[in-house]
VEXDREN-2710 file (C-alpha; in Angstrom, 1 decimal):
% VEXDREN-2710
k/r/px/py/pz
1/UNK/49.4/70.7/60.1
2/UNK/51.6/71.5/63.1
3/UNK/50.5/70.2/66.5
4/UNK/51.2/72.6/69.4
5/UNK/51.3/71.1/72.9
6/UNK/49.5/72.9/75.7
7/UNK/52.8/74.1/77.5
8/UNK/54.2/75.3/74.2
9/UNK/51.0/77.2/73.5
10/UNK/51.1/78.8/76.9
11/UNK/54.7/80.0/76.4
12/UNK/53.8/81.4/72.9
13/UNK/50.8/83.1/74.4
14/UNK/52.9/84.8/77.1
15/UNK/55.5/86.0/74.6
16/UNK/52.8/87.2/72.3
17/UNK/51.1/89.2/75.0
18/UNK/54.4/90.8/76.0
19/UNK/55.0/91.6/72.4
20/UNK/51.6/93.2/72.0
21/UNK/52.0/95.1/75.3
22/UNK/55.4/96.7/74.8
23/UNK/57.7/94.3/72.9
24/UNK/59.6/93.3/76.1
25/UNK/60.9/89.7/76.5
26/UNK/61.5/87.6/79.6
27/UNK/63.1/84.1/79.8
28/UNK/63.6/82.0/82.9
29/UNK/65.4/78.7/83.2
30/UNK/65.5/76.8/86.6
31/UNK/67.2/73.5/87.4
32/UNK/67.2/72.4/91.1
33/UNK/65.0/72.9/94.1
34/UNK/63.2/75.8/95.7
35/UNK/64.6/78.5/93.4
36/UNK/62.8/81.8/92.9
37/UNK/62.9/83.8/89.7
38/UNK/60.9/87.0/89.4
39/UNK/60.7/89.5/86.5
40/UNK/58.6/92.6/86.4
41/UNK/58.5/94.6/83.2
42/UNK/56.5/97.8/82.9
43/UNK/56.6/100.0/79.8
44/UNK/59.9/98.4/78.9
45/UNK/59.8/98.5/75.2
46/UNK/62.5/96.5/73.6
47/UNK/63.9/95.3/76.9
48/UNK/65.1/91.8/77.7
49/UNK/65.3/89.9/81.0
50/UNK/67.0/86.5/81.4
51/UNK/67.3/84.4/84.6
52/UNK/69.2/81.1/84.8
53/UNK/69.4/79.2/88.0
54/UNK/71.1/75.9/88.7
55/UNK/71.1/74.7/92.3
56/UNK/68.8/75.3/95.3
57/UNK/67.2/78.1/97.2
58/UNK/68.5/80.8/94.9
59/UNK/66.5/84.1/94.5
60/UNK/66.6/86.4/91.5
61/UNK/64.6/89.5/90.8
62/UNK/64.6/91.9/87.8
63/UNK/62.6/95.1/87.5
64/UNK/62.5/97.0/84.3
65/UNK/60.3/100.1/83.9
66/UNK/60.2/102.8/81.2
67/UNK/63.4/101.4/79.8
68/UNK/65.0/99.8/76.8
69/UNK/67.7/97.7/78.5
70/UNK/69.0/94.2/79.1
71/UNK/69.3/92.4/82.4
72/UNK/70.8/88.9/82.9
73/UNK/71.1/86.9/86.1
74/UNK/73.0/83.6/86.5
75/UNK/73.0/81.5/89.6
76/UNK/75.2/78.3/89.9
77/UNK/75.1/77.0/93.4
78/UNK/72.9/77.4/96.4
79/UNK/71.4/80.2/98.5
80/UNK/72.5/83.0/96.2
81/UNK/70.5/86.2/95.7
82/UNK/70.5/88.9/93.0
83/UNK/68.4/91.9/92.3
84/UNK/68.5/94.2/89.3
85/UNK/66.5/97.4/88.6
86/UNK/66.6/99.4/85.4
87/UNK/64.4/102.4/85.0
88/UNK/64.4/105.3/82.5
89/UNK/67.4/103.8/80.7
90/UNK/68.2/103.5/77.0
91/UNK/70.6/100.8/75.7
92/UNK/72.0/99.9/79.1
93/UNK/72.8/96.4/80.3
94/UNK/73.3/94.5/83.5
95/UNK/74.9/91.1/84.1
96/UNK/75.1/89.3/87.5
97/UNK/76.8/85.9/87.6
98/UNK/77.1/84.1/90.9
99/UNK/78.9/80.8/91.4
100/UNK/79.0/79.3/94.9
101/UNK/76.9/79.8/98.0
102/UNK/75.5/82.7/100.0
103/UNK/76.5/85.3/97.4
104/UNK/74.5/88.6/97.1
105/UNK/74.4/91.1/94.3
106/UNK/72.4/94.3/93.6
107/UNK/72.4/96.5/90.6
108/UNK/70.6/99.8/90.0
109/UNK/70.6/101.7/86.7
110/UNK/68.5/104.7/86.2
111/UNK/68.3/107.8/83.9
112/UNK/71.3/106.4/81.8
113/UNK/72.2/105.7/78.2
114/UNK/74.4/102.9/76.8
115/UNK/76.0/102.0/80.1
116/UNK/76.9/98.6/81.4
117/UNK/77.3/96.9/84.8
118/UNK/78.9/93.5/85.3
119/UNK/79.1/91.5/88.5
120/UNK/81.0/88.1/88.6
121/UNK/81.3/86.4/91.9
122/UNK/83.0/83.0/92.4
123/UNK/83.1/81.6/95.9
124/UNK/81.0/81.9/99.1
125/UNK/79.5/84.8/101.0
126/UNK/80.5/87.5/98.6
127/UNK/78.6/90.7/98.0
128/UNK/78.5/93.2/95.1
129/UNK/76.7/96.5/94.8
130/UNK/76.4/98.7/91.7
131/UNK/74.7/102.1/91.4
132/UNK/74.6/103.9/88.0
133/UNK/72.6/107.1/87.7
134/UNK/72.6/109.5/84.9
135/UNK/75.6/107.9/83.2
136/UNK/76.2/107.9/79.5
137/UNK/78.4/105.2/77.9
138/UNK/80.0/104.3/81.3
139/UNK/81.1/100.9/82.5
140/UNK/81.2/99.2/85.9
141/UNK/83.0/95.9/86.1
142/UNK/83.4/93.8/89.3
143/UNK/85.0/90.4/89.6
144/UNK/85.5/88.6/92.9
145/UNK/87.0/85.2/93.6
146/UNK/87.2/83.9/97.1
147/UNK/85.0/84.1/100.2
148/UNK/83.3/86.9/102.1
149/UNK/84.6/89.7/99.9
150/UNK/82.7/92.9/99.3
151/UNK/82.8/95.3/96.3
152/UNK/80.8/98.4/95.5
153/UNK/80.8/100.8/92.5
154/UNK/78.9/104.1/92.4
155/UNK/78.8/106.1/89.2
156/UNK/76.6/109.2/89.6
157/UNK/76.1/111.8/86.8
158/UNK/78.7/111.7/84.1
159/UNK/79.8/110.1/80.8
160/UNK/82.5/107.9/79.4
161/UNK/83.6/106.7/82.9
162/UNK/85.1/103.3/83.7
163/UNK/85.3/101.5/87.1
164/UNK/87.0/98.1/87.0
165/UNK/87.5/96.2/90.3
166/UNK/89.0/92.7/90.7
167/UNK/89.4/91.0/94.0
168/UNK/90.9/87.6/94.8
169/UNK/91.2/86.2/98.3
170/UNK/89.0/86.4/101.4
171/UNK/87.4/89.1/103.5
172/UNK/88.6/91.9/101.3
173/UNK/86.7/95.2/100.8
174/UNK/86.9/97.4/97.7
175/UNK/84.8/100.4/96.6
176/UNK/85.0/102.9/93.7
177/UNK/83.1/106.2/93.4
178/UNK/82.8/108.3/90.3
179/UNK/80.5/111.4/90.8
180/UNK/80.0/114.3/88.4
181/UNK/83.0/113.1/86.4
182/UNK/83.6/112.5/82.7
183/UNK/86.0/110.3/80.8
184/UNK/87.7/109.1/84.0
185/UNK/88.9/105.7/84.9
186/UNK/89.4/103.6/88.0
187/UNK/91.3/100.3/87.9
188/UNK/91.5/98.5/91.2
189/UNK/93.1/95.0/91.8
190/UNK/93.3/93.5/95.3
191/UNK/94.7/90.2/96.4
192/UNK/95.1/88.6/99.8
193/UNK/93.1/88.6/103.1
194/UNK/91.4/91.3/105.0
195/UNK/92.5/94.2/102.8
196/UNK/90.6/97.5/102.1
197/UNK/91.0/99.6/99.0
198/UNK/89.0/102.7/98.0
199/UNK/89.1/105.0/95.0
200/UNK/87.1/108.2/94.8
201/UNK/86.8/110.6/91.8
202/UNK/84.6/113.7/92.3
203/UNK/84.1/116.3/89.7
204/UNK/87.2/115.1/87.8
205/UNK/87.7/115.0/84.0
206/UNK/89.9/112.7/82.0
207/UNK/91.7/111.5/85.2
208/UNK/92.9/108.0/86.0
209/UNK/93.4/106.0/89.2
210/UNK/95.2/102.7/89.2
211/UNK/95.5/100.6/92.4
212/UNK/97.2/97.3/93.0
213/UNK/97.2/95.9/96.6
214/UNK/98.6/92.5/97.5
215/UNK/98.9/91.1/101.0
216/UNK/97.0/91.0/104.3
217/UNK/95.2/93.5/106.5
218/UNK/96.4/96.6/104.5
219/UNK/94.5/99.8/103.8
220/UNK/94.7/102.0/100.7
221/UNK/92.6/105.0/99.7
222/UNK/92.9/107.5/96.8
223/UNK/91.0/110.7/96.2
224/UNK/90.8/112.8/93.0
225/UNK/88.6/115.8/93.4
226/UNK/88.3/118.7/90.9
227/UNK/91.1/117.2/88.8
228/UNK/91.7/117.4/85.1
229/UNK/93.9/114.9/83.3
230/UNK/95.6/113.8/86.5
231/UNK/96.9/110.4/87.4
232/UNK/97.3/108.3/90.5
233/UNK/99.2/105.1/90.3
234/UNK/99.8/103.1/93.5
235/UNK/101.1/99.6/94.3
236/UNK/101.2/98.3/97.9
237/UNK/102.3/94.8/99.0
238/UNK/102.8/93.2/102.4
239/UNK/101.0/93.3/105.6
240/UNK/99.5/96.0/107.8
241/UNK/100.5/98.8/105.4
242/UNK/98.6/102.1/105.1
243/UNK/98.5/104.5/102.1
244/UNK/96.4/107.5/101.4
245/UNK/96.8/109.6/98.2
246/UNK/94.9/112.9/97.8
247/UNK/94.7/115.0/94.7
248/UNK/92.4/117.9/95.4
249/UNK/92.1/120.8/93.0
250/UNK/94.3/121.1/89.9
251/UNK/95.3/119.4/86.7
252/UNK/98.0/117.4/85.0
253/UNK/99.3/116.0/88.3
254/UNK/101.0/112.6/88.7
255/UNK/101.2/110.8/92.0
256/UNK/103.1/107.5/91.9
257/UNK/103.7/105.4/95.0
258/UNK/105.1/102.0/95.6
259/UNK/105.2/100.5/99.1
260/UNK/106.3/97.0/100.0
261/UNK/107.0/95.2/103.3
262/UNK/105.1/95.5/106.6
263/UNK/103.6/98.2/108.8
264/UNK/104.6/101.0/106.4
265/UNK/102.7/104.2/106.2
266/UNK/102.4/106.8/103.4
267/UNK/100.4/110.0/103.1
268/UNK/100.8/111.8/99.7
269/UNK/98.9/115.0/99.0
270/UNK/98.8/117.2/95.9
271/UNK/96.6/120.2/96.8
272/UNK/95.7/123.1/94.4
273/UNK/98.4/121.7/92.1
274/UNK/99.2/122.2/88.5
275/UNK/101.6/119.8/86.7
276/UNK/103.2/118.5/89.9
277/UNK/104.8/115.1/90.0
278/UNK/105.6/112.9/93.1
279/UNK/107.3/109.5/93.0
280/UNK/107.6/107.7/96.3
281/UNK/109.2/104.3/97.0
282/UNK/109.2/102.6/100.5
283/UNK/110.5/99.1/101.0
284/UNK/111.0/97.5/104.4
285/UNK/109.1/97.9/107.6
286/UNK/107.8/100.7/109.8
287/UNK/108.8/103.3/107.3
288/UNK/106.8/106.6/107.2
289/UNK/106.3/109.0/104.3
290/UNK/104.6/112.4/104.6
291/UNK/104.6/114.1/101.1
292/UNK/102.9/117.4/100.3
293/UNK/102.9/119.4/97.1
294/UNK/101.1/122.7/96.4
295/UNK/101.8/125.1/93.5
296/UNK/103.0/124.1/90.1
297/UNK/105.7/122.3/88.1
298/UNK/107.3/120.6/91.1
299/UNK/109.1/117.3/90.8
300/UNK/109.8/115.0/93.8
301/UNK/111.5/111.6/93.8
302/UNK/112.1/110.0/97.2
303/UNK/112.8/106.5/98.5
304/UNK/113.3/104.6/101.7
305/UNK/114.8/101.2/102.1
306/UNK/115.1/99.6/105.5
307/UNK/113.3/100.0/108.8
308/UNK/111.8/103.0/110.7
309/UNK/112.9/105.6/108.2
310/UNK/110.9/108.8/107.8
311/UNK/110.4/111.2/104.9
312/UNK/108.7/114.5/105.7
313/UNK/108.7/116.6/102.5
314/UNK/106.8/119.7/101.5
315/UNK/106.9/121.6/98.2
316/UNK/105.1/124.9/97.6
317/UNK/105.7/127.7/95.1
318/UNK/106.8/126.9/91.6
319/UNK/109.3/124.6/89.8
320/UNK/111.1/123.1/92.8
321/UNK/113.0/119.9/92.5
322/UNK/113.8/117.4/95.3
323/UNK/115.4/114.0/95.0
324/UNK/116.5/111.9/98.1
325/UNK/117.1/108.4/99.2
326/UNK/117.4/106.6/102.5
327/UNK/119.0/103.2/103.1
328/UNK/119.3/101.8/106.6
329/UNK/117.4/102.2/109.9
330/UNK/115.9/105.2/111.7
331/UNK/117.0/107.8/109.2
332/UNK/115.0/111.1/109.0
333/UNK/114.5/113.7/106.2
334/UNK/112.7/116.9/106.9
335/UNK/112.6/119.1/103.8
336/UNK/110.6/122.2/103.0
337/UNK/110.8/124.0/99.6
338/UNK/109.1/127.3/99.1
339/UNK/109.8/130.0/96.5
340/UNK/110.7/128.9/93.1
341/UNK/113.3/127.1/91.0
342/UNK/115.1/125.5/94.0
343/UNK/116.9/122.2/93.9
344/UNK/117.6/119.8/96.8
345/UNK/119.2/116.4/96.6
346/UNK/120.9/113.9/98.8
347/UNK/121.1/110.5/100.5
348/UNK/121.4/109.0/104.0
349/UNK/123.0/105.6/104.4
350/UNK/123.3/104.2/107.9
351/UNK/121.5/104.4/111.2
352/UNK/119.7/107.3/112.9
353/UNK/121.0/109.9/110.5
354/UNK/119.1/113.2/110.1
355/UNK/118.8/115.7/107.3
356/UNK/117.0/119.1/107.4
357/UNK/116.6/121.2/104.3
358/UNK/114.8/124.5/104.2
359/UNK/114.6/126.6/101.0
360/UNK/112.5/129.7/100.6
361/UNK/114.2/131.8/98.0
362/UNK/114.8/131.2/94.3
363/UNK/117.5/129.3/92.3
364/UNK/119.1/127.8/95.5
365/UNK/120.9/124.4/95.4
366/UNK/121.3/122.2/98.5
367/UNK/123.1/118.8/98.4
368/UNK/123.7/116.4/101.3
369/UNK/125.5/113.0/101.3
370/UNK/125.6/111.0/104.5
371/UNK/127.7/108.2/103.1
372/UNK/128.0/105.9/106.1
373/UNK/127.8/105.8/109.9
374/UNK/125.2/106.8/112.5
375/UNK/123.7/109.7/114.4
376/UNK/124.9/112.3/112.0
377/UNK/123.0/115.6/111.4
378/UNK/123.1/117.8/108.3
379/UNK/121.1/121.0/108.1
380/UNK/120.9/123.5/105.3
381/UNK/118.8/126.7/105.4
382/UNK/118.6/129.0/102.3
383/UNK/116.3/132.1/102.5
384/UNK/117.6/134.2/99.6
385/UNK/118.6/133.6/96.0
386/UNK/121.3/131.9/94.0
387/UNK/123.0/130.1/96.9
388/UNK/124.8/126.8/96.9
389/UNK/125.5/124.5/99.9
390/UNK/126.9/121.0/100.1
391/UNK/127.5/118.7/103.1
392/UNK/129.4/115.4/103.0
393/UNK/129.4/113.2/106.1
394/UNK/130.8/109.9/107.2
395/UNK/131.2/108.6/110.7
396/UNK/129.4/108.8/114.0
397/UNK/127.8/111.8/115.7
398/UNK/128.8/114.6/113.3
399/UNK/126.9/117.8/113.0
400/UNK/126.9/120.3/110.1
401/UNK/124.9/123.5/109.7
402/UNK/124.8/125.8/106.7
403/UNK/122.7/129.0/106.9
404/UNK/122.6/131.3/103.9
405/UNK/120.5/134.4/104.3
406/UNK/122.1/136.5/101.6
407/UNK/122.4/136.0/97.9
408/UNK/125.0/134.2/95.6
409/UNK/126.9/132.4/98.4
410/UNK/128.6/129.0/98.4
411/UNK/129.3/126.7/101.3
412/UNK/131.1/123.3/101.4
413/UNK/131.3/121.1/104.5
414/UNK/133.0/117.7/104.7
415/UNK/133.2/115.6/107.8
416/UNK/134.9/112.2/108.2
417/UNK/135.2/110.8/111.6
418/UNK/133.3/111.1/114.9
419/UNK/131.8/113.9/116.9
420/UNK/132.7/116.8/114.6
421/UNK/130.8/120.1/114.5
422/UNK/130.8/122.6/111.6
423/UNK/128.8/125.7/111.1
424/UNK/128.7/128.1/108.1
425/UNK/126.6/131.3/108.2
426/UNK/126.5/133.6/105.2
427/UNK/124.5/136.8/105.1
END
C-alpha cells in the first residue's frame, strides 16, 4: 500500500475539490519571507492559475471568474506586486514576470477569446498595465529593462490586433491604444532616458505603426484614426526631439519619418487621404518640419541636413509630386500644391536661403536650385495649367520671382553673383 503524508493528502484534497467544483487548477510556490499569493477562481472551468515567488514582501493576486483561461505570475526579488483579472474569457492567457524591486503590474482581460498578454519587467520601480476587452486572437506584449519605466497597452473591441512594446533605459514612458480596430499592429521600441512614445489606432483596419526612439528627453506620438491598410514608420534619435504623425481618415497611406540630432521638431499630417505618401528626413539640430497632405495619390520626399532649417509643405488635390532637400543653416522652404498633377523639385545649399513655391493649377512644373551662397530668395507662383518655371541661384542676396497666371508658359532665371533681382510675369 501507498502511504500518503498529511500535507500531501491536504494538497490532493484541495485539487480534488477544485476538480469537482469546476475543473480549475491553482498552484503557488513561495521561497523567501513575507510573500503574499492569492488566487480566487469562481466558475472558472478549465482555468489555470500559477504563482511563483522568490524573495521577500512580494504580492500576487489572480482573479478568474466565468472564464477558461490561464494566468501566470512570477516574482524574483523584493517588494514587487502583480494583479491579474480574467472574466468571461475563453482560451486567453496572461503572463506577468517581474525581476527586481518595487515593480508593479496589472492585467485585465474580459469578454475575449484566444488573446494573450505578456508583461516582462527587469529592474526596479517599473510599472506595466494591460487592458484587453472584447478582443479575439489579439496579442499585447510588453518588455521593460531598466528603472522607473512605465508602459501601458489598451486593446478595446477588435480582433487580430498586436501591440508590442519594448523599453530599455530609465524613466521612459510608452503607451499603445487599439480601439475598435482589426488586424492592426503597433511595434514600439524605446531606448534611453526620460523619453515618451505613444501610438494610437482608432477604428483602423489592417494598419501598422512602427516606432523606434533612441536618446534622451524626446517625445513621439502617432495617430491612426479611421485608416485602412495605412502605415506609419518613424525613427527618432538624439535629445529633446519632438515628432507627431497623424493619419486621420483614409486608406493606403504611408508616413515615413526619420529624425536625428537634437531639438528637432516634426509635425506630419495626412488628413482625409487616399494613397498618399510622405517621406521626411531631418538630421542636425533645431530643424523644423511641417508636413500636410490631403487628397489622393500625392508623393512628397523632403530632407533637411544642418541647423535651424524649416520645411513647410502642404499638398491638396490629386497626384501632386514634391521633392526637395536642404543642406546648411537657416534655410526655409514654403510650398503649397493644390490642383492636380503638379510637380515641384529643388534644393537649397548654404545659409539663410528661402524658396517659395505655389501651384494651384494642373500639370505645372517648378524647379529651384540654390547651389551655394546665402540670403537668396527664389519664388515661383503657378495658377493655371501646363506651365514650366526654373530658377538657378548662386551667390549672396539674389532674388528671383516667376509668376505664371496663364497657360503653357515657360520661364528660366539664372543668377550668379550678389544682389541681383529678376522678375518674370506671364499671363
